[in-house]
N, C-alpha and C positions, 0 to 999 in steps of 0.2 A: 600751444606747442603741438606739433604734428605727432600723432602716435606712431610707434614702430610698425612697420608693415606686417609683422607677425600678428600683432593685436588686431589690426584692421581686418586681416584675413580671417582671424578667429571670429570676430564680430559678424563678418559677412556670412560665414558658414552657419553661425548660430541663428541669425535673423532669417535666413532663407530656408532653414530646416522645417519641413512640414510637420515634424513631430514636436515643434515648440508648443508649449502648453497654452495656446491661445484659441484653440477650437478649429483650426484649419482642417483637421482630419475629418471633421463631421460634415463638411460641406462639399458639394459637387459643382457648384457654380453653374447650374443648368445642364451640366453634362449628363446627369442621370436621366433627364427628360429625353435628350437626343439618343441615348442608348436604348431606352424603353421603346421609342418610336422607330428604331431601326436605322436612324441616320448615322450613328456611330456603331459599328458592329465588329470591327477588326482593326488590325494595325494601320492599313492604308487610310481607312476612313477616319480613324483617330488622328493621324498625322495631318490630314486635310483640315479637320476641325481645329486643331491647335494652330496651324498656320493662319487660318482665317481669324481666330481670336487674337493672335499676336498682331496681325496687320490692321484689323479694323477696330480693336478695342484697346489692347494693352499699350501698343506703341503710340497711337495718335491721341489717346485720351488719358489713360492711367499715368503714363510717364510725365506728361506736362503737369498733372496734378501733384505727382510725387516731387517733381522739381520745384514747383512753386512752394510746397510745404517745406522742402529742404532749405530753400533760400530764406524763407521767413524765419525758420528756426535758427539758421546760421547767423542771422542778424538779431536773434533773440526778440523777435516781434511776435509775442503770443497773440495779440489781437488780430494781426494779419493772418496768422495760422488759423485762428478761429473763423475768420471770413472765408478762407479757402475751404475749410471744412464744411461750412454752410453751402457753398457753391457746389461742392462735390456731392453733398446730400441731394441737391436738386437734380443732379445728373443721373441718379440711380432710379430707374423707372420701376423696377420690380421690388415689391415689398420685402420678399425674402432676401434679396441681395442687399438692401439697405440694412436689414436687421443683422445679417451675417457680417457685413463690414463693420458695423458698430460694435458687435460683440467681440470680434477679433481685435479691433482697434483699442477698445477699452482694456481688454486683457493684456495686449502688448504694452500699453501705457502703464498699467498697474505693475506688470512684471518688470518693466524697465525702471520704474521709480524705486522698486525694491532691490534690484540687482545692480543697476548702474545709475544711481540718482544724480540729478543735477537741479540747480535752482530753477532753470528754465522749465524743465519738465514738471516740477512741482507747481509752478505758476500756471502752466497750461492746464494741468489737471484741476486746479482750483477754478479756472475759467469754465471748464466743462461741467464741473459740479454745479456752479452757479447757473449755467445754461439749462441743465436738466431740472433744476428747481423751478425754472420758469416754463417748463414743459417743452423745451427745445432740445431735440436730439443732437448729439455731437460726439466726436471722437472716432471718426472713420479710420479704417486700417491704413490707407495711403497717407493720410495726414499725419498720423502718429509715426508711421515708419519713416517718413521724411524727417520728422523732428528728432527721432532717435538716431537716425543715420548721421544727421548734421551734428548732433550733440556728441556722438562718438568719433567725430572727425573722419568718418568714412568718405572717401571721394565720391562726388555725385554720380559719376558714370559707374563706379563700382556698385553703388547702391542700386542703380538702375538694373545692372546685370543680376544682382542678387534678387531683386524683385521678380525679374523675368524668369529666373531659375525657379523660384518658389511658385510662380504662376503656372509654369509647365509641370513641375514635379507633382504638385498637388492634384492636378487634373489627370496626370498619368497614373497616379496612385489610385484614383477613383476607377479608371478604366481597367486596371489590373484586377480589381475586385469585382467588376461587373461584366466584363466580356472575356472571351477566350484570348488572353494576351499574356504571354510569358514574360518573365523579368528581363530576359535577354533582348527580346524584341522591344520591350518598353525602353530599355536603355539605349538601344540603337536609335529610336525615335528622338529621345531626349538629346543625345549627342549630335544627331543630325541637324538639330535646330540651334545649336550653340552659335555657329557663325552668324546666323540671322539675328540672334539676340544681341550679339556684340555690335552689329551694325545699328540695330534699332535703339540701343542704349543712348545714343546721342539725343534722342527725343526728350530726354530729361532736361535739356537746356532750353526747350521751347517754353514760351510764355502761355498763360491761359487764353490769351486772345488768338493763339494759333492752334488750339486743340480742336479735334473733330472726333465724332463718334458715329460710325456707320454700322454698328453691330445690332441692327434692329432684330434680326432673326434670333440672335443670342438672347436679347431681352425678352422676346416672346417665349422662348424655351424656359427661361427663368421664371416667368410669370405662370406658365403652365405647370411648373413643378409642384406647386402647392396643391394642385387638384389631382395629382397622380393617386390612383387607388392603392398602390403599393410603392413604398419608397424606403430606402435605407438612409439617405442623407437628408440633412435639414434644409438644404437649398440646392 
């Protein structure tokens, strides 16, 4: 049964909220490195950074993974979801990024099992526990988000828009705390990227054989983050 639009909207707002208790607030996703090195220093350079991240990482790589996870969960194929999770792990080059993704994913899964339980999520969690006992990491944020969105009957493109909103808002929140950027300017940047996000959301329909990842500079910034002499964020 399709849920009423009001509930789906509520779920979208809840899942994309950076204050959701899964640890997003503690991570900068490499942005802190770019700020310390002067690459991002004001509103225009932040907007350029976000546009690049959207076009080279979020749209061509993250969304196909989110879509694959969504479709596996919609068909209640927990083993396929686990395979997607392993492949996603291999795509994460920076150690801090892998650890952040696993932390947020596991927190989201635990929270979802407690607040919106389903037999499928319970089964997937059991698979992940078994994997960890074998020394294999599992439970990345994108994988779990796709599973939760499918389980809550949130339309795939809506889930993509929610992810992109969270992607942008979390990074803008970091910038507000680290550079001279007021809340009004921050919101102008966020609103200015909405139309682009709406267009990019269709990438959730791409298969994993169509994904690409050209965000090499972003990966390097994420790798360099752990060596910063002074840092506020965990990644």
